[in-house]
N, C-alpha and C positions, 0 to 999 in steps of 0.2 A: 531575527531576520523578518523583516517588514516589507511589504510591496507599496510603494510608493505611488505607481503608476499603471495602468495595463490598457494595452492596446489590442484590438482584435478587428479583423476584418475578414468577412467570408468564411467565419466559423458558424456551422449549424444555421440556427435560427436568428443569430444574434445581427443586429444592424450593427455597421460599422461603429465602432467605441473607443472612446478615449476619455479614460477616466481617472482623476487623483482617488488614491485610496485612503479613507480613513485611517490614522495610526494605529485604533484600538481594532480595527476591522469593522463589522458591518451585520445587519439585519438585511437579508434581500426578500420581499415580500411579492408575493404575485400568484394568481389562479395557476392551475395545473397548465403545462405547454406553453407558456409563456417565455422561457427560457432562463430559468432561475439556477437548474441544473447546469445548462451549457455553460453559464458563465462559471460557475464554479469549475466545470471541466477546463476551460480556457485558462483559467488561473493556475490549474493543478498540471497544467500539459508540459510547460517547460520542468517539470520534475524529472521524469523519465522521457519525455518527449515522444509521448502518446496518450491516447484517451484512459481516463482511468475506468471508462466503462468497457474496456475490452474492444473498443471499434477499431476499423481501421484506418487512417488518415484519409481514405476515399469517403469514407462514410460520415466525418464529421466534416466534410467539405460541405460548404452551404451553396455554392453555387460556384460554377467555372467563373475564372481560371484556375483559382486558388484560393488558399486562407492564409493568414497569419497571424502569429500572436507574438506579443513583446511587453516582459514586465521590467519596470524600473524597481530596483530593490535597494532597501539601505540594510546594512549590518552583516551582508556576506561577501563572499570571494570576488564576486563580481557586480557588477553596476547595472547591467543589462544583460537579460536572457532573451533569446528569440528563437521563433522558428517559421519557415514557411515552407510552403507545399502545393508545388504547382508542376503540373505534366508527370506526375507519379514519381516526383522527386522531391526529397525533403531536405532542407538547408536550415543548418543548426548555427547561430552565432551567440557568443559571448563577448561580452563589450564591443560588437561592430565586427569581430574578426571569425571568420567561418571556422568551426571544428569539424574536422574530417571523421573522428572516431567516435560514436557516443559515449563510450567509457569515459573519455576525457571531459565530456560535458557534465555528468553527473555532480552532484552536490552543491551546483552554484544557487540553484534554488532549492530550497527544502520546504515540503509542505506535507501534512497529513490530512486525507480526506477521509470521511465516513460518508457512506452511501446507504440507503434502507436496504440495499441487497447486500451489505456486509454482516448482517445479522447472521449471514452463512458462516460466517468464522467461529460461530459457536453450535449453530444447528447445521450445516453441510458438510460436504464430504473433506475428507483430509487433504484433498489436493488445493482448496482454498488456504487452510491453515499453512500447508507447506510454501504456497505463493505469498504467503502475507510474511513467513520468516526469511525467504529468499529475498523479496523488496528490501525489508527491515535492514538485514545484514548487508546487503550488494549496497545498499545507499550508505552505512557506516563504516564499511571497511573494503577498499579497492581490492584486496586481496581476496576476500570472499566474491565479489565478482568475478575475478578472474578464474577463481576455481569453479564458478558456478558454470562459466562459460566451456569451459575444459571438460567439466562433467559432459554436460548436455552433448556436448559434440562426441565424446569417446562413448555414450549410453547409445546414442542414435546409432553410431557406426556398429556397435554390438549387437544391437538389436536387428539391424539391416541381415547381417550375416548369419544371426540365428536364425532370420525368416527365410533365409535361402538355404539352410541346411548345412551351413560350411561353419562348423564349429572350430575349426581349426583357426579362421579368419577371426571368429568372434574372440576366442582367446588371445588374440595378439593384442586388443584393444584392454585386456586386463590392467596391464600397468598404469596406462593415463587414467582410467577409470577409478583404481584405488587411490592413487596419489590425490586426484582432486576430491573424491568422494569423502576420503580420510579428513579433509580441509573443511568440507562440509560439515561433517557430523561434529566436529569439534567445535567449528563455528557456532553450531547451532546449541549444543549442550551448554557450552559457555554462556550462552544468551538466556537461556533457561534459567540457569542456576541463579545469573542475576535478577531476572524477571518475574520469578515465583513469588517473592515475597510482596514485590508492586503489586502483583494480581489481585493478591488477597486484600492489599489495602485499599486499591483502586474499588473493588467489589464493596468492602464495607463502607467508604465514603460514599458510594452512590445508594446506599441502604440495603445492600442486599444481606440477607440473613444468612446465617452459616458459614462454614470455615470453608474457603476455597483455594484450591491447588491448580497450579500449572506444572506438566510435568511433558518431557519427551518420550514417546512411544517407538523404540526402533532399537538397534544395536548398538549399544553404546561403544562396543570394543571395537567397531569399525573407525573408531575416532585415530585409530591406529594401524597405519598402512600395514605392519605386519600381521594385522589378522585378516587381511583380505583375499589372500592367496587360499586359505582354508575356508573361507565362506564361498568363495566362488567355485572352488571344486565340489563343495558339499551341494549347492544349488544348481549344477550344470546337467542334471538328468532333468530337473525340473523348466531348467532354461530351455533345454530342448524341447520338453514337451508343450510348452506355452510360446515358443518362439519369440521369447522376450526374457531380458535380466529380469531376477526375483527376489534380489538384495541389493540393497544399499537404498541412500537418503531419500531417494525418490518413490519410496514405499512407505515412508516414515509418516509420523502424525504428531501433534500438539495436542495434549487431551487436556480439556477444561473441566474443573469438577469443583461442584458443591457439596460439602458431607459425603465425600466419596464417590457422588453419583456423578456420572459424566452427562453435563449440560447438554450434548447432541442429543441423547437419548430420554433424557427424564428432566430436562430443564422447562421451565415456564417462559411464554415469551417473554415477559419481562426479564427474567434472569439472562438469557439469551442475548438480548439486546443491550443490557447492562455489560455482559461479558466481554462484547464486540466491541463497545466503547471502551472498556477497559484495556483492551488489547491497543487500540487507537491512542490511546493517553501512554500508555507504554512504549508506543512508536515512538512520540514526542521525546518523551525521555532518552531512549536509546539514541536518536538521532544528534540532538543537542549535547549529549556526552562525548560521542563519536566526533561531532564538527565543532563542538563548541560556540554553536547561536541557537536559538529557540527557532523550531520551525511556526510555519502558520498553519492554523487549523482549520480544515473546511467541512463543515457540516451540512449535509442535505437532510432537512427534515427530520433533524436526530431527535426532537421532542415526540414526536409522534408515538403513540401507542404506550407512552409513561405516565403514570398517576402522576398527579399534583406534587407528593413529596419527592418522589425520582426527580420531577424535571427542575424543581428548587435545587436540589442537591447537586444536579448536574450544573445547573449555568453558575452556580457557585463554584464548583471546581473549573470550568470552562475559563472564568475569570478570575481566578486566583493567582495570576501572573501577568503584572504589567509590561513582562517582556512578549507576551504571547500576543499575535494578532490573530482575531477569530471572524469568520466570517461563517454565517446560518443562513439558511434558505427555510421559509415557511409559509404555508399557503395565507395565513391571517395572523395579526397582530395578538389578537385573543387568544391563539394557539400556544403562544409563548410564554414562559414565566414571568411573572412580575417581577423579578430581581436581575434579568438579564437587561443590561443597560448598556446600549450599543447605538451607533447611528442607523437609521433606515434609510434603503434604499427601495425604489419601487419596480417592478419589471413588468410592462407591458406590452405584448406583441415583438419581443426580442428586444425593447427599448428602454431603458434605464434611466430613471427620475428620483432627484433626490425627495424624500418625505420632510 
């Protein structure tokens, strides 16, 4: 899947933009605050139809009356995907036709993004890794997305009843919670079983020493709906005390280790960055296998804080497939490895020019 053409208007600090994208991708150079990351964000926006930085649509609005992003794509199920936002209303279009439900629009444009903050996948709290799992699996399988939506709804209503001290009402949501929750646990366990060897191989390719492992921390028995009744009954007293549901996949974690030591607690900055990059490369594999097409890869200042050998290894890994389109930002060309052979654009004051 490749981006052929990008158009953006009213998006953050970007000047109105109409550009043909090079087939292999590009390097986007520019000083800080010139709009490099904003352009990556605009390109990623039609993946989930929201900012990859967690910003609201109102926050990415450059100026009234609204913003618009449209991508022309090759190799996907649709030729164009777009979104407009005006008067606090978002309109999503696929091949020019408006789509009413967000779930029906996902998968028409696939891209994987790495931001400097994504090091938190290795160094941060469990919530970041759960969000990663849910994104990958939701884009890979609509059944998982439906289960996730159902689980979050049942969990919110159960927790609301617990906060009100209404245990009987809370337990009325046990059924939908266990049905959706079991589907989430099954999906996550299956994914980890497939991804564990790839995680170790990616870290080895990136030059990290030691035996790497990837495992799921939770209650695997909850992949079976029949286990939920006992689990919820046993946790009910604690649920009442905490006014929240204390068992389920919303409390689980993805554990990253090297030589049996958790990278969150004991990993170096370089190891944590490599582990986060490895998860992004696994995300590409997962989406390619599920959707039958190679996602684009968007990398914001990915080579920062990596030594020269790691930079060279990573560049070779990023460009090892002629099916992959890669977009990379950097403040300066001399901060990039010599073996990164991509066309160059320069960003100045929200405007793009070819170098």
